N, C-alpha and C positions, 0 to 999 in steps of 0.2 A: 533513642526511638528510631525507627526505620524511617528513611524518607517517604513522603506521601507520593502517591503515583494517582494521576487521573487518567480514567480508560474513557476513551471517546469513541463510540460506536454510531455510525450512520446507518440508518435503515429506511428501507423503502420496498414494501411488500415482502417482508422477511419473515412472515409466520412460520415458514417450514424450517428455518434456519437459525432464529434468534435464541431460542431456547438452550440449543446445545453451545452456544457461543457464551451465553450469560453462564450457564452451569460451569463453563470451564473456568471463567473468572473467578467463580465461587470458590471452586475447588482448589485454586491456589493458596487459599486462605491467609492471604498476605494483610497484614493487621492495618493498614492504613490506605485504604482503596477509596476513590472516589470515582463513582460512575455515571458516565454522562452520555444519555442517549438521544440523538437528533433525528426526529423522525421527518422524512420528506414527503409528508401527506399520503402514507401507506392507504390503499384501498382495500386491504385484506384484515386479517385478524391480528396484525402485529402489535398494535399498541394494547388490547386486551391481554395478550400473551406477556408483554413486558409488565405491565401493571401487577398481573397473579404473581410475578416472580421478584415482587418489590422486597426481598429477605434483606436487603440493604437500601438505605435511602438514595434513589436515583435523583439526579437532575435531568428531569425530562424536557424536552424542547420539541415542540410539534409544529410544523409549518403547515400552513394553508394550501400550500402547493408544492411541488417538487423543485426545489432551489438548484440541484445539481450537487454534486459530492464535494467540490472544494468549498463551495458557501456553505455547506451544513458542516463541515470539519471547522472551517473558522467559526461559526458560532459556538460549537463546543469548545474550542480554544479559548475564547473569550471569557468563557465563566469557568474554566478550569482553574484550580487552585493548587495542584500538587507540584511537587518539586521535580518531577518527572512525568512525562506526557507519553501516553500510549494510544496511537491510532490504530485501530482494530477493526477489520472488516467484519460484517455481522456474519458472513459465512466462514469465519476462521475462528479455531478452537486453540486455546493454550494447554499447554503441559502444565502439570501441578507446580513444576519449580521455575517457572518462567521468571518471575519477578526476582528470585534469589541469584539466579544465573545472569539475568540483566543488569542487576547491582552489581555483582561481582566483576561483569564485563567493563563497566565505567570505572571500576577502583582500578583495574589493569590498563584501562585505555582512556586515560583523562583527555587526551588529545581529540578522541571521538566527539563528533556533532551528533551523529544518530547512529542507531544500529538496527540493522533488519536481521530475522532468523533466516533459517533454512525452512521454505515451505515444502509441505507434501500435500498429495492427494490423501483421502481418507484411508486407502489400501497401503499407504507409505511409500508410493512412487514419488521420486523428488521431482518439484515443479520448478520451473523459472523462476528465480528469487532476487535476479541481479539484472540490470538494463545495461548494455553498450550504449556509448553515445550514439545516436543516428548519424550516419555519414554517407554521402555520395559515393565514397570508396568502398566502405563494406558493403554498400547495396550491390554494387558492381561486381565484387569477388564473391559474393553469395550468389547472386541469380544469374551470372554470366560465367563466373569461373568454378561455380560449384563449391566452393568451400562453404563450410556448413557453422552455422550458430554465430553468425557475425551482426545479425540485425535484430533478434528477438530476445526476450529475456531467457537467461540460462542459470543453470546451477553450477558454482564452480566445481571443480574436480573433487570427488568424494575422498581422495586422497588427503586433500587438504583439511586438517582437522582443527587448525587454530583460524582465530577470526583474520580477515584479510580485507584491506582498504581496497573500495570498488568505486566504479563510477556513479552508480545509482541502484538503490533498493526499491523493491516493490512496496506501493503503498497499503498493501493488505496488512501490514504488520509494521510499523515504525515507532521505535522506542527512541525518546531523546530526554535531555535534560532542560530544565526552563531556561538555560542561558541560551540554548540554541535558539527558541522562540524569542528571546529577547531581543537576539541579533540578527536574525534572519526575518523574523516577522512572521506574518500569516500566509495561507498559501493563496496562489493565485485564485482570482475568481472570475478571468479571462475564459475558461473553458467550463463546459458543463460536466464532463467526465474525461478521463483518461490524459496523459502527461501531466497532470498536477504533481505527481511523485518525482518525474524526471525533472521539471522545474524547479522544484524544491530543493532536490540535490543538486542541481547546477548552481543555485543560489549559494549553497553551503560551500561547494569546490571554490568558487570565486571569491568567498569571504576567506578561503586559505584553511578551511578545515577539513577534516576527514570524515568519509562515509565508510561504515565498515558492514561486511556480511559475516554474521557469525553461526558458523556450522554447528556450534555446540547446544544451539537450542533449535527445536523442531516444532514448527507451528502447522497444524492441520488446515488445509484451506480448500474449501470447494470451489474450484478454479471456475470463472465465467459465470458466477450466479448473477451478476448484475447486468452482464451483456444479454443472458438469456431473458432477464426481465424487462430489458428496452428494447428487445426484438430486432426489428429490422433498422431502427435508429442508431443502433449500436454502432455500424460501420460509418453513418455520418457523422456521429460525435467523434469517433476516432480520426476522420479525416480532417474535420475542423480544428482538432486539438493539434494535430501534427503540422498543420498549415500554421497555426499560431505560433507553436514552440520553434518549428525548424525555419519560418519563413517561406515565402512563395516559390523563390527559385529553387533552393534546396528540397522542399517538399515536392514541387512538381517533377524535378529531375530525379528523385528517389523513386517516386510513383511510375515515371516512365520507364525507369532501367528495370524495376521489378516486374512489370506488367509485359514489357517486351521479353525479358528472361524468359519469365513462364511460358510465354507464347512459344517461344523459339526453341527453347531445351526441354520443356517439360510435356510439352504435347508431340513432340518429335518421336 
Protein backbone atom coordinates (compact mmCIF):
# COMPACT_ATOMS: atom_id res chain seq x y z
CA UNK A 1 0.00 0.00 0.00
CA UNK A 2 1.22 3.49 -0.80
CA UNK A 3 2.00 5.74 2.17
CA UNK A 4 -0.84 7.93 3.35
CA UNK A 5 -0.69 11.68 2.75
CA UNK A 6 -2.49 14.40 4.69
CA UNK A 7 -3.11 17.55 2.64
CA UNK A 8 -3.64 20.64 4.79
CA UNK A 9 -5.18 23.71 3.17
CA UNK A 10 -5.87 26.94 5.06
CA UNK A 11 -8.64 29.12 3.61
CA UNK A 12 -9.74 32.68 4.19
CA UNK A 13 -12.10 34.32 1.71
CA UNK A 14 -10.92 31.89 -0.96
CA UNK A 15 -14.14 31.40 -2.92
CA UNK A 16 -12.48 32.33 -6.22
CA UNK A 17 -9.55 29.90 -5.89
CA UNK A 18 -10.46 26.95 -3.67
CA UNK A 19 -12.26 25.00 -6.40
CA UNK A 20 -9.20 24.88 -8.66
CA UNK A 21 -6.98 23.92 -5.74
CA UNK A 22 -9.18 21.03 -4.64
CA UNK A 23 -9.81 19.81 -8.16
CA UNK A 24 -6.06 19.59 -8.70
CA UNK A 25 -5.74 17.46 -5.55
CA UNK A 26 -8.57 15.16 -6.71
CA UNK A 27 -7.01 14.91 -10.17
CA UNK A 28 -3.87 13.29 -8.76
CA UNK A 29 -5.99 10.19 -8.10
CA UNK A 30 -3.64 9.32 -5.28
CA UNK A 31 -5.26 6.39 -3.45
CA UNK A 32 -4.54 7.24 0.17
CA UNK A 33 -5.30 10.92 0.76
CA UNK A 34 -6.65 12.74 3.79
CA UNK A 35 -7.77 16.30 3.02
CA UNK A 36 -7.93 18.76 5.91
CA UNK A 37 -9.32 22.23 5.36
CA UNK A 38 -8.96 24.86 8.06
CA UNK A 39 -11.11 27.91 7.42
CA UNK A 40 -10.16 31.15 9.15
CA UNK A 41 -13.66 32.64 9.38
CA UNK A 42 -14.21 33.32 5.68
CA UNK A 43 -16.84 35.96 5.01
CA UNK A 44 -17.56 34.88 1.44
CA UNK A 45 -18.81 31.60 -0.06
CA UNK A 46 -15.64 29.58 0.58
CA UNK A 47 -17.29 27.09 2.94
CA UNK A 48 -20.31 26.48 0.72
CA UNK A 49 -18.01 25.78 -2.23
CA UNK A 50 -15.94 23.38 -0.15
CA UNK A 51 -18.99 21.49 1.07
CA UNK A 52 -20.28 21.10 -2.48
CA UNK A 53 -17.01 19.45 -3.48
CA UNK A 54 -16.91 16.74 -0.84
CA UNK A 55 -16.17 13.97 -3.29
CA UNK A 56 -13.97 12.58 -0.56
CA UNK A 57 -14.43 12.96 3.14
CA UNK A 58 -12.83 16.20 4.29
CA UNK A 59 -11.84 17.03 7.78
CA UNK A 60 -13.22 20.54 7.98
CA UNK A 61 -12.16 22.86 10.80
CA UNK A 62 -13.97 26.20 11.00
CA UNK A 63 -12.69 29.04 13.16
CA UNK A 64 -14.86 31.78 14.60
CA UNK A 65 -12.19 34.35 13.83
CA UNK A 66 -9.13 34.67 11.64
CA UNK A 67 -6.41 33.11 13.80
CA UNK A 68 -3.63 33.76 11.30
CA UNK A 69 -1.86 31.38 8.95
CA UNK A 70 0.51 29.41 11.23
CA UNK A 71 -2.09 28.80 13.94
CA UNK A 72 -4.43 27.40 11.30
CA UNK A 73 -1.65 25.21 9.88
CA UNK A 74 -1.06 23.80 13.34
CA UNK A 75 -4.75 23.01 13.77
CA UNK A 76 -4.50 20.88 10.65
CA UNK A 77 -1.22 19.26 11.67
CA UNK A 78 -2.66 18.24 15.05
CA UNK A 79 -5.41 16.16 13.46
CA UNK A 80 -3.43 14.87 10.45
CA UNK A 81 -2.78 11.12 10.40
CA UNK A 82 -0.73 10.76 7.19
CA UNK A 83 2.72 9.25 6.79
CA UNK A 84 3.50 12.38 4.75
CA UNK A 85 2.17 15.91 5.14
CA UNK A 86 1.53 18.46 2.41
CA UNK A 87 0.96 22.09 3.32
CA UNK A 88 -0.75 23.63 0.31
CA UNK A 89 -1.90 27.20 -0.19
CA UNK A 90 -5.47 27.59 -1.38
CA UNK A 91 -4.14 29.56 -4.36
CA UNK A 92 -1.93 26.69 -5.53
CA UNK A 93 -2.69 23.80 -7.90
CA UNK A 94 -0.88 20.47 -8.09
CA UNK A 95 0.23 18.63 -11.23
CA UNK A 96 -1.40 15.23 -11.69
CA UNK A 97 1.82 13.35 -10.87
CA UNK A 98 2.74 15.40 -7.79
CA UNK A 99 2.51 12.62 -5.20
CA UNK A 100 4.27 10.02 -7.35
CA UNK A 101 7.20 12.40 -7.89
CA UNK A 102 7.24 13.52 -4.25
CA UNK A 103 7.28 9.91 -3.09
CA UNK A 104 10.11 9.12 -5.53
CA UNK A 105 12.06 12.14 -4.28
CA UNK A 106 12.11 10.93 -0.67
CA UNK A 107 13.15 7.47 -1.82
CA UNK A 108 16.17 9.06 -3.54
CA UNK A 109 16.89 11.66 -0.82
CA UNK A 110 16.16 9.98 2.53
CA UNK A 111 18.20 12.66 4.33
CA UNK A 112 15.71 15.36 3.30
CA UNK A 113 13.47 16.83 5.98
CA UNK A 114 11.22 18.82 3.63
CA UNK A 115 10.82 19.33 -0.11
CA UNK A 116 9.46 22.31 -2.02
CA UNK A 117 8.60 22.28 -5.74
CA UNK A 118 9.23 24.88 -8.40
CA UNK A 119 6.44 27.46 -8.23
CA UNK A 120 5.09 29.10 -11.37
CA UNK A 121 2.49 31.67 -12.38
CA UNK A 122 -0.59 30.34 -14.22
CA UNK A 123 1.11 31.32 -17.50
CA UNK A 124 4.16 29.22 -16.61
CA UNK A 125 6.47 32.07 -15.60
CA UNK A 126 8.76 30.86 -12.77
CA UNK A 127 8.17 32.37 -9.33
CA UNK A 128 10.52 32.77 -6.43
CA UNK A 129 10.47 29.41 -4.68
CA UNK A 130 13.53 29.62 -2.42
CA UNK A 131 14.43 32.05 0.37
CA UNK A 132 17.94 33.29 1.08
CA UNK A 133 18.65 33.92 4.75
CA UNK A 134 18.05 37.62 5.53
CA UNK A 135 21.29 39.42 6.33
CA UNK A 136 22.59 42.96 6.71
CA UNK A 137 25.42 42.21 4.25
CA UNK A 138 23.08 40.93 1.53
CA UNK A 139 20.76 43.92 2.00
CA UNK A 140 23.70 46.33 1.62
CA UNK A 141 25.04 44.54 -1.45
CA UNK A 142 21.64 44.60 -3.16
CA UNK A 143 20.40 48.09 -2.29
CA UNK A 144 23.72 49.94 -2.26
CA UNK A 145 25.96 47.99 -4.65
CA UNK A 146 23.28 46.98 -7.14
CA UNK A 147 23.76 43.23 -6.90
CA UNK A 148 20.52 41.45 -7.74
CA UNK A 149 18.36 38.77 -6.11
CA UNK A 150 20.09 38.64 -2.73
CA UNK A 151 17.22 39.44 -0.37
CA UNK A 152 13.97 38.22 -1.96
CA UNK A 153 12.65 34.81 -2.94
CA UNK A 154 14.25 33.50 -6.09
CA UNK A 155 14.07 30.57 -8.46
CA UNK A 156 17.33 28.60 -8.78
CA UNK A 157 18.95 28.43 -12.21
CA UNK A 158 16.75 26.67 -14.79
CA UNK A 159 19.90 24.88 -15.94
CA UNK A 160 19.81 22.93 -12.70
CA UNK A 161 17.46 20.00 -13.30
CA UNK A 162 18.12 18.05 -10.13
CA UNK A 163 16.93 18.65 -6.55
CA UNK A 164 19.27 20.90 -4.61
CA UNK A 165 19.74 21.64 -0.91
CA UNK A 166 18.71 25.23 -0.09
CA UNK A 167 18.33 27.62 2.83
CA UNK A 168 14.51 27.70 2.90
CA UNK A 169 11.51 27.00 0.68
CA UNK A 170 8.21 28.78 0.25
CA UNK A 171 5.34 27.75 2.49
CA UNK A 172 2.99 27.80 -0.50
CA UNK A 173 3.76 24.10 -0.97
CA UNK A 174 5.79 22.11 1.56
CA UNK A 175 5.92 18.31 1.53
CA UNK A 176 7.54 16.40 4.38
CA UNK A 177 7.45 13.06 6.20
CA UNK A 178 5.89 12.69 9.62
CA UNK A 179 9.32 12.22 11.19
CA UNK A 180 10.03 15.88 10.41
CA UNK A 181 6.96 17.00 12.33
CA UNK A 182 7.82 14.68 15.21
CA UNK A 183 11.34 16.12 15.50
CA UNK A 184 10.79 19.81 14.61
CA UNK A 185 7.31 20.23 16.06
CA UNK A 186 4.55 22.60 15.03
CA UNK A 187 4.92 25.98 13.33
CA UNK A 188 5.55 29.10 15.35
CA UNK A 189 2.43 30.94 16.46
CA UNK A 190 4.37 34.11 17.23
CA UNK A 191 3.40 35.66 13.88
CA UNK A 192 0.08 36.17 12.12
CA UNK A 193 1.44 35.55 8.64
CA UNK A 194 4.83 35.70 6.86
CA UNK A 195 8.17 34.25 8.00
CA UNK A 196 6.60 31.10 9.46
CA UNK A 197 8.09 29.10 6.57
CA UNK A 198 11.53 30.70 7.01
CA UNK A 199 11.39 29.95 10.73
CA UNK A 200 10.41 26.31 10.20
CA UNK A 201 13.25 25.85 7.72
CA UNK A 202 15.72 27.52 10.10
CA UNK A 203 14.69 25.09 12.83
CA UNK A 204 15.18 22.20 10.40
CA UNK A 205 18.68 23.41 9.48
CA UNK A 206 19.60 23.83 13.14
CA UNK A 207 18.53 20.23 13.74
CA UNK A 208 21.11 19.10 11.17
CA UNK A 209 18.65 18.14 8.45
CA UNK A 210 18.39 19.30 4.84
CA UNK A 211 15.82 21.33 2.93
CA UNK A 212 15.41 20.62 -0.77
CA UNK A 213 14.11 22.52 -3.76
CA UNK A 214 12.89 20.09 -6.43
CA UNK A 215 12.71 21.59 -9.96
CA UNK A 216 11.31 18.34 -11.32
CA UNK A 217 7.87 19.21 -9.87
CA UNK A 218 6.06 22.40 -10.90
CA UNK A 219 3.13 23.73 -8.86
CA UNK A 220 1.00 26.58 -10.16
CA UNK A 221 0.65 29.39 -7.65
CA UNK A 222 -1.37 32.63 -7.81
CA UNK A 223 1.23 34.66 -5.99
CA UNK A 224 0.06 37.26 -3.50
CA UNK A 225 -3.58 36.20 -3.11
CA UNK A 226 -3.42 36.29 0.70
CA UNK A 227 -1.67 39.68 0.64
CA UNK A 228 -4.39 41.12 -1.58
CA UNK A 229 -7.03 39.82 0.79
CA UNK A 230 -5.41 41.49 3.80
CA UNK A 231 -4.99 44.73 1.83
CA UNK A 232 -3.09 47.46 3.67
CA UNK A 233 -2.47 45.22 6.69
CA UNK A 234 -0.07 42.99 4.77
CA UNK A 235 2.90 45.36 5.11
CA UNK A 236 2.29 45.67 8.85
CA UNK A 237 2.20 41.87 9.24
CA UNK A 238 5.38 41.59 7.18
CA UNK A 239 7.21 44.14 9.34
CA UNK A 240 6.04 42.54 12.59
CA UNK A 241 7.12 39.09 11.41
CA UNK A 242 10.51 40.34 10.23
CA UNK A 243 11.05 42.03 13.59
CA UNK A 244 10.26 38.78 15.38
CA UNK A 245 12.36 36.58 13.08
CA UNK A 246 15.41 38.81 12.64
CA UNK A 247 15.44 40.58 16.02
CA UNK A 248 15.25 44.37 16.47
CA UNK A 249 18.84 45.30 15.61
CA UNK A 250 19.06 43.24 12.42
CA UNK A 251 15.51 44.15 11.33
CA UNK A 252 15.99 47.90 11.68
CA UNK A 253 19.46 47.86 10.13
CA UNK A 254 18.16 46.02 7.06
CA UNK A 255 15.18 48.38 6.83
CA UNK A 256 17.42 51.47 7.08
CA UNK A 257 19.88 50.16 4.50
CA UNK A 258 17.17 49.24 2.01
CA UNK A 259 15.21 52.48 2.52
CA UNK A 260 18.23 54.76 2.16
CA UNK A 261 19.54 52.72 -0.77
CA UNK A 262 16.28 53.10 -2.64
CA UNK A 263 16.13 56.81 -1.89
CA UNK A 264 19.71 57.45 -2.96
CA UNK A 265 20.06 55.21 -5.98
CA UNK A 266 16.61 54.46 -7.39
CA UNK A 267 15.37 58.03 -7.44
CA UNK A 268 18.58 59.47 -8.82
